N, C-alpha and C positions, 0 to 999 in steps of 0.2 A: 356502412359510411361511419367515418371517424367523426365524433364528436369534437367541437372545438370549445375551448373555454375563454370567455371574456371577461374581465373583471372591471367593472365599468364605473363602480364606486369612487374610484381612486384615479389618480393620474397613472397609476403604474397599469399597463396593460398586458397580459398574457395570453399568447396565442399557443397554446399547447395541444398535443393530443391527448385525449382520456382515453387510458387503456385499462383494462382489467386484468384479473389475476392470471389469468390465460390468455395468451394471445397466439395470431399465427404470422409469421416473419418471413422473409426471404434472406438469404444470403448469397446473392447472386454470383460471387467470384468463386464460391466454392460449389457451384451448380444445385444449390437448395433453393426450391422455389415455393415449398410448403410444408413449414415447421412450426409444430406447436410447440411454445416455449413457457414455461412457470417464470412469472415475474415475480421478483422478489426484491424489496427496496433494503430487507436486511442484509443481503449479501452485496457488498461492494464490487465484486467484479463479475462478470458473465462466464459462464462455464460451457463447454459443450463436449459430450461424451463422443469418444472416438477410440478406434482399434488401431492395431499393428503401428502405434507411433514410431517414427523414426525419423533422426535427424541425420542430415548431409549437407554438403557445400555445393553451392552453385556460384560460380563466378567469383569465388573466395568468400561468399557470404552463407552463415549458416541458414538452413530451411528444414521445414518439416515436412513429411509425409506422413499420410494417416487415412484410415478409412472411416467413413460415415455410413449409418445405416438411416435414413431419414426417415423410414417407417420402424418404429418401436416393436411391430408384432411381424415384419418381415426380414428377416436377417439375409435374404437371399438376395435384397437389393443393396449392393453398395456402391458408393461414390468415393473414388480415390481421388485425394486432394494433395495439393502441394502448396504451400505458403513459406513466405519467410518469416523469420523469428524475430518478432519486434521486442520481446524482452521476455526474461525469465525471472517470475516472481515466486516467493514463498507466500503460499495460501493456507489459510486455517480453515479446514473443512468445518461442518456444523457439528461433527462428533469431536470437534476439539483438536484434531491431529494435524499437524503443520505438513505440507509436502511442497516441493518445487514444482512448478509447471511451466512449460512453454507457452508464450502469449503470441497469439498472431493478431493483426490488425485488418479488418474487413468489412466493405460497406455493407449494413443492414437495411432493409427495406421494410417500412412498416406504415401503414395508413399513406400510401404514396409519397411518403419522403424517405430520402436515402440519406445517411451518415456514417461515417466510419466509427466502429467499435473495436476494442480490446476484448478479447477472447481468450481464457485460458483452456488448455487442452486435458482432458482428464477421464478415468473412466467412472461414468454414471450408471453403470449398468445395474446397480442396485438402487436407483433412483426411478421414480415414476417417470420423470419427464428428462428427456435427454438433454435439453438445453436450459440453463439457467440464465434468465435475463436480469441481470444487476444492476444497480442504480447507477454506477460509472459509465455504463452503455446507454445510459437514457439520456445523457448530455443535455439535461435542460430542455429536453424536447416533449417530455411526458408528464401527466398527472397520473396516479393509479387510484382506480376504485378498486381496493381488494374485494369488495362485495360482487362484484361483477366479472364476467367472462366475455372475452372477443368483442369488445366495444369498437377497437379499431378495424377488425375484419370478423367477417361470419365465420363461426365454426364449420371445420369440414364435416361432410356426411359419414366419412369413416371413421375408424377408431385409432388412426395415427395420433401417437406423441410423439412430443420432442423434450 
């Protein structure tokens, strides 16, 4: 059960989800129902590891097609996704390199709440977690306690990571 924060000493009231440095989310429009993500307030954008990224047109609009492996340790399981391109952004990675990435906008579900987030699509195969949940995706809906994990949802029993 997600904890809620209430600030009562002032007239300012916050009703936010408190999350840890690791959480389990859903991306329902992509068919992802159980994805562990690394929460990173130091990263502006959220990024998702994808394979076989391909741009195409649908009804004259740019779209992307890509493969997801929701289970880090099971590359046999593949979810084929398609989404309209929301934006193209230049992102500076943690190693200082800059790269252009496609951005999709899709709903995220966390602690029983749903809101749209922008996610950049990239190769994160060398990272421990397949998705990084950055501060722009938090949309002023969460507070992060970096000393804790899985505050919004219980950790899974298996070793899947995102």
